[in-house]
C-alpha positions, -999 to 999 in steps of 0.1 A, spaced: 183 401 562 148 392 552 133 358 562 101 348 544 79 321 560 57 304 534 37 272 530 21 254 501 -13 252 518 -32 270 546 -32 254 581 4 242 580 14 265 609 31 292 589 20 321 610 26 302 642 62 296 633 67 331 617 57 346 651 81 323 669 110 331 646 104 368 651 104 363 689 135 342 689 155 367 669 137 399 680 130 406 643 108 432 627 76 416 615 56 420 582 23 403 580 19 400 542 -10 375 543 -31 405 534 -63 387 527 -65 373 562 -37 387 584 -38 372 619 -2 373 633 -12 402 655 -31 378 677 2 362 687 24 393 686 -1 417 702 14 449 689 4 483 702 -7 498 669 3 535 666 -2 542 629 -25 533 600 -14 543 565 -36 539 534 -21 523 503 -34 535 470 -29 525 434 -33 548 404 -60 539 380 -70 555 347 -100 578 342 -113 588 308 -123 623 296 -157 621 279 -149 652 260 -115 640 246 -120 603 242 -131 593 207 -133 556 214 -105 547 191 -96 516 212 -59 519 210 -56 517 248 -77 486 250 -54 468 225 -22 479 242 -33 470 278 -13 440 288 -36 430 316 -68 433 297 -81 458 322 -97 480 294 -125 471 271 -146 490 246 -183 488 239 -193 508 209 -174 541 213 -170 540 251 -139 526 269 -145 509 303 -121 499 331 -121 466 349 -103 480 380 -93 447 397 -72 438 366 -55 472 364 -18 474 375 -16 512 372 13 509 348 5 541 329 8 525 294 -27 534 284 -21 571 291 12 570 271 -5 555 239 -37 576 239 -35 599 208 -62 622 222 -46 626 257 -79 616 271 -65 595 300 -55 608 334 -50 589 367 -65 591 401 -57 571 433 -78 542 443 -76 527 478 -62 492 479 -58 487 517 -41 499 548 -9 492 567 -11 492 605 22 494 624 30 492 661 55 479 686 53 444 701 65 438 736 66 401 728 92 404 700 107 438 711 103 451 676 79 467 652 50 448 636 35 458 602 1 444 591 -13 447 556 -51 448 554 -65 444 519 -99 458 512 -125 430 513 -132 417 479 -102 433 463 -80 413 440 -50 436 443 -32 418 472 0 415 451 1 453 448 -3 459 485 24 433 493 48 449 468 42 483 484 49 469 519 80 452 507 95 485 495 95 497 531 116 468 545 150 479 557 175 452 545 200 464 572 176 450 598 165 414 604 129 411 593 105 382 592 77 381 565 46 360 570 35 354 535 2 342 520 -2 304 517 -3 287 484 15 295 451 -3 326 438 13 358 425 8 372 460 28 343 475 56 349 450 56 386 458 63 377 495 91 352 485 108 376 460 126 399 485 138 372 509 173 361 516 161 330 533 129 311 529 114 290 557 91 265 539 66 250 564 50 217 555 22 198 572 35 162 568 4 148 551 -1 136 515 -19 169 507 8 189 525 37 173 508 20 177 474 15 214 479 50 218 493 65 204 461 49 232 441 62 259 464 96 243 466 98 244 428 91 282 428 117 288 455 143 268 436 135 285 403 140 319 420 174 307 433 165 312 469 182 296 499 156 278 520 150 255 549 121 231 554 102 227 587 78 197 590 52 209 614 25 189 633 42 156 625 26 124 638 60 108 640 96 114 630 96 82 610 69 94 586 88 126 579 121 107 574 103 83 550 91 111 528 124 129 526 145 97 523 152 101 486 149 138 484 180 160 480 166 185 506 157 172 540 136 187 567 158 209 589 134 206 618 105 184 627 79 197 652 56 170 666 18 172 667 15 180 704 -16 189 724 4 214 745 13 234 713 -24 233 702 -36 246 736 -9 274 735 -21 284 700 -57 286 712 -46 310 739 -27 332 714 7 323 729 40 323 710 53 287 710 90 298 713 82 317 744 64 288 760 85 259 750 122 258 751 125 230 726 108 252 700 131 281 708 162 260 706 152 242 674 145 274 655 177 290 669 198 261 658 186 258 622 184 296 615 213 311 633 239 296 609 220 311 580 222 346 594 260 345 592 261 330 557 281 353 534 
């Protein structure tokens, strides 16, 4: 089973809770927040491998290409453009689909691998399982590709936790897509609720089973008031507590330090693990 932990905005506590869920259930962990992965500071894995991830990109033979422009017209991602009789590639837009090579009448296009990022893997004594961290090359726009490649490696026969990117981008959707259960973390503020609604719509449109956790709540009453007329209620409310904040600053996993966090996560998620 795959559990994806997501949030509509950064700073909601998504990574904090993803690390706790992995600890409670001794789950394999995938940090797919590839632009800024930081779950390792909680999980403290002993990294033992680093595997590069590459994406095929087209190269053009100067001898064979006659600049006909068919490839630029057919490219669905507008990654190719022509100036005079020369075709150029905008690599960040390329999806490596191979269509340009297929349509080239001169057979002037071949492919070479371009580095997208790396995946570091290691064992965490804190969760008693493996941790996999995706590192996107700085400045790259191909985070979705790196996430998709990491997702392919997930063993569905195991319990795995994904820490997805915040927001509602293609990368965030790529982290939601493989999940059997979504944990939607919301910071109970006007901004947090607004962004949560967008993520919730995506999750609903994808037909995903999901739970909402209201994190850093000033009061239970404010959370209850927001969800009063909503069909989906918060399954768990975690208060804004200085003890939790101090534990975060020290890189501690909340579920290891606070029994109420451990019990709360266990109570709301355990029934979902046995759902047919």
